[in-house]
Steps between C-alpha positions, in 0.01 A plus 500: 500500500653483155423808293734492198330333202814320382570375855141376528542312177834347602382402848173337395673297228806396702361153575420504870298814562229540758322833490181676595323715247295782655247706306541868584136560401327231705765395752434138404813284515600160369819304562665297226793265454673492163749216483689281258346155450629231735842378399565794264828680532544876495613516141235256370260660257208302637273787591348572841216371718264753662311423822262714703453494876149375571501438876641620832817285494746711299735206478266235365172647372606574143316376191644499150318747279720521193824471310730753344660382177855575388371807310354649821133426422278408796241229433235385745517130585344289772247769588322382813217657691737532795700758307239771469464646154622844619837346595547362150387822333725709723806292416419503127470879511820537700696268272395686184591835654836380633590337168437835328652695796182707476428812703178318610720314748475817711142389581637225718762437766729199477634374835747216530536280808857602586664209318694498176275433203762272346659296780262556790759623751401765752589849377707722730674752272280814468535518122403132474197558718385774264539279188405157640821343371827443687819654354627177336159393369416852385808502281417160357136593431600828334737321268223261384231763420 
């Protein structure tokens, strides 16, 4: 679980983040992927694509729900009935709070899948596991924020 607000912000915007957002109040959870558009390089300023998990296959059952522009603003796109409205609302709330590094982020838990949010490699260094970014990628992400 990532708890530091700046680390949450860095991880979720690194370009290859998969994470589960858990409401502390309801226990409801939703898994998202936030990635660079296909073909975009790390340093491209092309924004990010946001997808929500909508089925049991956590490798293939993702549906695009929005885009994040280069200014960090989340906009709903391609809303489909498959992506329940609560998944879109939860991500919009989370994104606003993480952009502002708000104390309201304490109302949720953010769990990553054990892979670097930038390059996708499996994390093994304890500090990297706590931040969601490997040591090399963490340094690169920090220098771009």
